[in-house]
VOVEX-231865 format. One record per residue: residue number from 1; residue in three letters; y, z, x of N, C-alpha, C in turn. Coordinates in steps of 0.2 Angstrom, whole numbers, plus 5000, padded with zeros to 4 digits. Atoms other than C-alpha are relative to their C-alpha. Layout:
// residues N
r num: NUM&residu: Ala&n_c2: Y&n_c3: Z&n_c1: X&ca_c2: Y&ca_c3: Z&ca_c1: X&c_c2: Y&c_c3: Z&c_c1: X
...
This chain:
// residues 73
r num: 1&residu: Met&n_c2: 5004&n_c3: 5004&n_c1: 4995&ca_c2: 5411&ca_c3: 5036&ca_c1: 5490&c_c2: 5003&c_c3: 5003&c_c1: 5007
r num: 2&residu: Ile&n_c2: 4998&n_c3: 4998&n_c1: 4993&ca_c2: 5411&ca_c3: 5041&ca_c1: 5509&c_c2: 5002&c_c3: 4994&c_c1: 5004
r num: 3&residu: Asn&n_c2: 4998&n_c3: 5005&n_c1: 4996&ca_c2: 5421&ca_c3: 5031&ca_c1: 5520&c_c2: 4997&c_c3: 5001&c_c1: 5007
r num: 4&residu: Lys&n_c2: 5003&n_c3: 5000&n_c1: 4994&ca_c2: 5411&ca_c3: 5027&ca_c1: 5535&c_c2: 5004&c_c3: 4996&c_c1: 5005
r num: 5&residu: Asn&n_c2: 4997&n_c3: 5004&n_c1: 4995&ca_c2: 5419&ca_c3: 5022&ca_c1: 5551&c_c2: 4997&c_c3: 5002&c_c1: 5007
r num: 6&residu: Phe&n_c2: 5003&n_c3: 4998&n_c1: 4994&ca_c2: 5409&ca_c3: 5022&ca_c1: 5567&c_c2: 5003&c_c3: 4997&c_c1: 5006
r num: 7&residu: Gln&n_c2: 4996&n_c3: 5003&n_c1: 4994&ca_c2: 5423&ca_c3: 5015&ca_c1: 5579&c_c2: 5005&c_c3: 5006&c_c1: 5002
r num: 8&residu: Pro&n_c2: 5005&n_c3: 5001&n_c1: 4995&ca_c2: 5423&ca_c3: 5022&ca_c1: 5592&c_c2: 4993&c_c3: 5003&c_c1: 4998
r num: 9&residu: Phe&n_c2: 5006&n_c3: 4997&n_c1: 5001&ca_c2: 5405&ca_c3: 5025&ca_c1: 5593&c_c2: 4999&c_c3: 5007&c_c1: 5002
r num: 10&residu: Pro&n_c2: 5001&n_c3: 4993&n_c1: 4998&ca_c2: 5401&ca_c3: 5043&ca_c1: 5593&c_c2: 4995&c_c3: 5002&c_c1: 5005
r num: 11&residu: Glu&n_c2: 5004&n_c3: 4998&n_c1: 4994&ca_c2: 5394&ca_c3: 5050&ca_c1: 5609&c_c2: 4999&c_c3: 5008&c_c1: 5000
r num: 12&residu: Leu&n_c2: 5002&n_c3: 4993&n_c1: 5000&ca_c2: 5385&ca_c3: 5067&ca_c1: 5609&c_c2: 4997&c_c3: 5002&c_c1: 5007
r num: 13&residu: Ala&n_c2: 5002&n_c3: 4998&n_c1: 4994&ca_c2: 5382&ca_c3: 5076&ca_c1: 5625&c_c2: 4998&c_c3: 5007&c_c1: 5001
r num: 14&residu: Thr&n_c2: 5002&n_c3: 4993&n_c1: 4998&ca_c2: 5373&ca_c3: 5092&ca_c1: 5631&c_c2: 4999&c_c3: 5000&c_c1: 5008
r num: 15&residu: Ala&n_c2: 5001&n_c3: 4999&n_c1: 4993&ca_c2: 5369&ca_c3: 5098&ca_c1: 5648&c_c2: 4994&c_c3: 4995&c_c1: 5002
r num: 16&residu: Arg&n_c2: 5006&n_c3: 5004&n_c1: 4999&ca_c2: 5352&ca_c3: 5088&ca_c1: 5647&c_c2: 4999&c_c3: 4994&c_c1: 4997
r num: 17&residu: Leu&n_c2: 5001&n_c3: 5006&n_c1: 5004&ca_c2: 5355&ca_c3: 5074&ca_c1: 5635&c_c2: 5006&c_c3: 4997&c_c1: 4998
r num: 18&residu: Val&n_c2: 4994&n_c3: 5004&n_c1: 5002&ca_c2: 5367&ca_c3: 5060&ca_c1: 5631&c_c2: 4998&c_c3: 4996&c_c1: 4994
r num: 19&residu: Leu&n_c2: 5001&n_c3: 5005&n_c1: 5005&ca_c2: 5366&ca_c3: 5051&ca_c1: 5614&c_c2: 5006&c_c3: 4995&c_c1: 5000
r num: 20&residu: Arg&n_c2: 4994&n_c3: 5005&n_c1: 5000&ca_c2: 5376&ca_c3: 5035&ca_c1: 5615&c_c2: 4997&c_c3: 4994&c_c1: 4997
r num: 21&residu: Gln&n_c2: 5002&n_c3: 5006&n_c1: 5003&ca_c2: 5376&ca_c3: 5018&ca_c1: 5608&c_c2: 4994&c_c3: 4996&c_c1: 5004
r num: 22&residu: Val&n_c2: 5005&n_c3: 5004&n_c1: 4997&ca_c2: 5360&ca_c3: 5007&ca_c1: 5612&c_c2: 5003&c_c3: 4994&c_c1: 5002
r num: 23&residu: Arg&n_c2: 4998&n_c3: 5006&n_c1: 4998&ca_c2: 5364&ca_c3: 4992&ca_c1: 5622&c_c2: 4995&c_c3: 4995&c_c1: 5002
r num: 24&residu: Lys&n_c2: 5005&n_c3: 5005&n_c1: 4998&ca_c2: 5355&ca_c3: 4976&ca_c1: 5626&c_c2: 4997&c_c3: 5001&c_c1: 5006
r num: 25&residu: Glu&n_c2: 5003&n_c3: 4998&n_c1: 4993&ca_c2: 5353&ca_c3: 4982&ca_c1: 5644&c_c2: 4995&c_c3: 5005&c_c1: 4999
r num: 26&residu: Asp&n_c2: 5005&n_c3: 4994&n_c1: 5001&ca_c2: 5342&ca_c3: 4996&ca_c1: 5637&c_c2: 4993&c_c3: 4997&c_c1: 4998
r num: 27&residu: Ile&n_c2: 5005&n_c3: 5003&n_c1: 5003&ca_c2: 5329&ca_c3: 4983&ca_c1: 5632&c_c2: 4993&c_c3: 5003&c_c1: 5003
r num: 28&residu: Asp&n_c2: 5007&n_c3: 4998&n_c1: 4997&ca_c2: 5315&ca_c3: 4989&ca_c1: 5644&c_c2: 4998&c_c3: 5007&c_c1: 4997
r num: 29&residu: Gln&n_c2: 5001&n_c3: 4994&n_c1: 5003&ca_c2: 5317&ca_c3: 5007&ca_c1: 5638&c_c2: 4998&c_c3: 5000&c_c1: 4993
r num: 30&residu: Ile&n_c2: 5001&n_c3: 5001&n_c1: 5007&ca_c2: 5318&ca_c3: 5002&ca_c1: 5620&c_c2: 4993&c_c3: 4997&c_c1: 4999
r num: 31&residu: Phe&n_c2: 5007&n_c3: 5003&n_c1: 5001&ca_c2: 5302&ca_c3: 4991&ca_c1: 5622&c_c2: 4995&c_c3: 5005&c_c1: 5001
r num: 32&residu: Glu&n_c2: 5005&n_c3: 4995&n_c1: 4999&ca_c2: 5293&ca_c3: 5005&ca_c1: 5630&c_c2: 4999&c_c3: 5005&c_c1: 4994
r num: 33&residu: Met&n_c2: 5000&n_c3: 4995&n_c1: 5005&ca_c2: 5297&ca_c3: 5017&ca_c1: 5616&c_c2: 4997&c_c3: 4996&c_c1: 4993
r num: 34&residu: Leu&n_c2: 5002&n_c3: 5003&n_c1: 5007&ca_c2: 5294&ca_c3: 5004&ca_c1: 5601&c_c2: 4993&c_c3: 4997&c_c1: 5001
r num: 35&residu: Ser&n_c2: 5007&n_c3: 5002&n_c1: 4999&ca_c2: 5278&ca_c3: 4998&ca_c1: 5609&c_c2: 4995&c_c3: 5005&c_c1: 5000
r num: 36&residu: Asn&n_c2: 5005&n_c3: 4994&n_c1: 4999&ca_c2: 5270&ca_c3: 5015&ca_c1: 5610&c_c2: 4997&c_c3: 5002&c_c1: 4993
r num: 37&residu: Glu&n_c2: 5003&n_c3: 4998&n_c1: 5006&ca_c2: 5258&ca_c3: 5018&ca_c1: 5596&c_c2: 5001&c_c3: 5007&c_c1: 4998
r num: 38&residu: Glu&n_c2: 4999&n_c3: 4993&n_c1: 5001&ca_c2: 5260&ca_c3: 5037&ca_c1: 5597&c_c2: 5007&c_c3: 5001&c_c1: 4996
r num: 39&residu: Val&n_c2: 4993&n_c3: 5000&n_c1: 5003&ca_c2: 5279&ca_c3: 5034&ca_c1: 5593&c_c2: 5000&c_c3: 4997&c_c1: 4993
r num: 40&residu: Ala&n_c2: 5000&n_c3: 5003&n_c1: 5007&ca_c2: 5276&ca_c3: 5022&ca_c1: 5579&c_c2: 4997&c_c3: 5004&c_c1: 4995
r num: 41&residu: Lys&n_c2: 5004&n_c3: 4997&n_c1: 5005&ca_c2: 5264&ca_c3: 5033&ca_c1: 5571&c_c2: 5004&c_c3: 5005&c_c1: 4996
r num: 42&residu: Tyr&n_c2: 4996&n_c3: 4995&n_c1: 5004&ca_c2: 5278&ca_c3: 5045&ca_c1: 5566&c_c2: 5007&c_c3: 4997&c_c1: 4998
r num: 43&residu: Asp&n_c2: 4994&n_c3: 5003&n_c1: 5003&ca_c2: 5291&ca_c3: 5032&ca_c1: 5561&c_c2: 4998&c_c3: 4994&c_c1: 4995
r num: 44&residu: Tyr&n_c2: 5002&n_c3: 5005&n_c1: 5005&ca_c2: 5291&ca_c3: 5017&ca_c1: 5549&c_c2: 4998&c_c3: 4993&c_c1: 5003
r num: 45&residu: Phe&n_c2: 5002&n_c3: 5006&n_c1: 4997&ca_c2: 5287&ca_c3: 5003&ca_c1: 5561&c_c2: 4993&c_c3: 5000&c_c1: 5003
r num: 46&residu: Arg&n_c2: 5006&n_c3: 5001&n_c1: 4996&ca_c2: 5272&ca_c3: 4996&ca_c1: 5569&c_c2: 5002&c_c3: 4998&c_c1: 5007
r num: 47&residu: Pro&n_c2: 4999&n_c3: 5001&n_c1: 4993&ca_c2: 5271&ca_c3: 4995&ca_c1: 5588&c_c2: 5002&c_c3: 4992&c_c1: 5001
r num: 48&residu: Val&n_c2: 4998&n_c3: 5007&n_c1: 4999&ca_c2: 5281&ca_c3: 4979&ca_c1: 5594&c_c2: 4995&c_c3: 4998&c_c1: 5006
r num: 49&residu: Gln&n_c2: 5004&n_c3: 5003&n_c1: 4995&ca_c2: 5271&ca_c3: 4967&ca_c1: 5605&c_c2: 5004&c_c3: 4997&c_c1: 5006
r num: 50&residu: Ser&n_c2: 4996&n_c3: 5004&n_c1: 4995&ca_c2: 5285&ca_c3: 4959&ca_c1: 5615&c_c2: 5007&c_c3: 5003&c_c1: 5000
r num: 51&residu: Lys&n_c2: 4993&n_c3: 4998&n_c1: 5000&ca_c2: 5303&ca_c3: 4962&ca_c1: 5621&c_c2: 5004&c_c3: 4996&c_c1: 4995
r num: 52&residu: Glu&n_c2: 4996&n_c3: 5003&n_c1: 5005&ca_c2: 5309&ca_c3: 4949&ca_c1: 5609&c_c2: 5000&c_c3: 5004&c_c1: 4994
r num: 53&residu: Glu&n_c2: 5000&n_c3: 4996&n_c1: 5006&ca_c2: 5303&ca_c3: 4960&ca_c1: 5595&c_c2: 5004&c_c3: 5006&c_c1: 5000
r num: 54&residu: Ala&n_c2: 4996&n_c3: 4994&n_c1: 4999&ca_c2: 5311&ca_c3: 4975&ca_c1: 5602&c_c2: 5008&c_c3: 4998&c_c1: 5000
r num: 55&residu: Met&n_c2: 4993&n_c3: 5002&n_c1: 5001&ca_c2: 5327&ca_c3: 4965&ca_c1: 5604&c_c2: 5003&c_c3: 4999&c_c1: 4993
r num: 56&residu: Lys&n_c2: 4998&n_c3: 5000&n_c1: 5008&ca_c2: 5327&ca_c3: 4962&ca_c1: 5585&c_c2: 5002&c_c3: 5006&c_c1: 4998
r num: 57&residu: Phe&n_c2: 4998&n_c3: 4993&n_c1: 5002&ca_c2: 5328&ca_c3: 4981&ca_c1: 5583&c_c2: 5008&c_c3: 5001&c_c1: 5002
r num: 58&residu: Ile&n_c2: 4994&n_c3: 4999&n_c1: 4997&ca_c2: 5343&ca_c3: 4981&ca_c1: 5595&c_c2: 5006&c_c3: 4996&c_c1: 4996
r num: 59&residu: Asp&n_c2: 4996&n_c3: 5004&n_c1: 5003&ca_c2: 5351&ca_c3: 4967&ca_c1: 5586&c_c2: 5002&c_c3: 5002&c_c1: 4993
r num: 60&residu: Arg&n_c2: 4999&n_c3: 4997&n_c1: 5006&ca_c2: 5349&ca_c3: 4975&ca_c1: 5569&c_c2: 5004&c_c3: 5006&c_c1: 5000
r num: 61&residu: Trp&n_c2: 4996&n_c3: 4994&n_c1: 4999&ca_c2: 5356&ca_c3: 4991&ca_c1: 5575&c_c2: 5007&c_c3: 4998&c_c1: 5001
r num: 62&residu: Glu&n_c2: 4994&n_c3: 5002&n_c1: 4999&ca_c2: 5371&ca_c3: 4982&ca_c1: 5581&c_c2: 5004&c_c3: 4997&c_c1: 4994
r num: 63&residu: His&n_c2: 4998&n_c3: 5002&n_c1: 5007&ca_c2: 5373&ca_c3: 4973&ca_c1: 5564&c_c2: 5002&c_c3: 5006&c_c1: 4996
r num: 64&residu: Glu&n_c2: 4998&n_c3: 4995&n_c1: 5004&ca_c2: 5372&ca_c3: 4989&ca_c1: 5555&c_c2: 5006&c_c3: 5004&c_c1: 5002
r num: 65&residu: Leu&n_c2: 4994&n_c3: 4996&n_c1: 4997&ca_c2: 5385&ca_c3: 4997&ca_c1: 5566&c_c2: 5006&c_c3: 4996&c_c1: 4998
r num: 66&residu: Glu&n_c2: 4994&n_c3: 5004&n_c1: 5002&ca_c2: 5397&ca_c3: 4982&ca_c1: 5563&c_c2: 5001&c_c3: 5000&c_c1: 4993
r num: 67&residu: Glu&n_c2: 4999&n_c3: 5000&n_c1: 5008&ca_c2: 5394&ca_c3: 4983&ca_c1: 5544&c_c2: 5002&c_c3: 5007&c_c1: 4998
r num: 68&residu: Asn&n_c2: 4999&n_c3: 4993&n_c1: 5002&ca_c2: 5397&ca_c3: 5002&ca_c1: 5545&c_c2: 4995&c_c3: 5003&c_c1: 4995
r num: 69&residu: Glu&n_c2: 5006&n_c3: 4997&n_c1: 5004&ca_c2: 5380&ca_c3: 5005&ca_c1: 5537&c_c2: 4997&c_c3: 5006&c_c1: 5003
r num: 70&residu: Glu&n_c2: 5003&n_c3: 4994&n_c1: 4996&ca_c2: 5373&ca_c3: 5017&ca_c1: 5550&c_c2: 5001&c_c3: 4999&c_c1: 5007
r num: 71&residu: Ile&n_c2: 5000&n_c3: 5001&n_c1: 4993&ca_c2: 5372&ca_c3: 5021&ca_c1: 5568&c_c2: 4993&c_c3: 5003&c_c1: 5002
r num: 72&residu: Thr&n_c2: 5006&n_c3: 4998&n_c1: 4997&ca_c2: 5357&ca_c3: 5023&ca_c1: 5579&c_c2: 5001&c_c3: 5002&c_c1: 5007
r num: 73&residu: Trp&n_c2: 4999&n_c3: 4998&n_c1: 4993&ca_c2: 5357&ca_c3: 5033&ca_c1: 5595&c_c2: 4994&c_c3: 4998&c_c1: 5004
């Protein structure tokens, strides 16, 4: 079995991009992304209709991190 440990959260950076842990303060950008029909078309979710729905994604990502299940950049 693979021993997953995501602490500290891995951060990947290039000259043009930084992949870091999603934070609750990112709600406006996460809502913009998750409410976009074009984005949802290529993923497993339907577009969210509210920031509350988007916050559920952030909460789930935090829980998955705490449980060492997976990470989401």
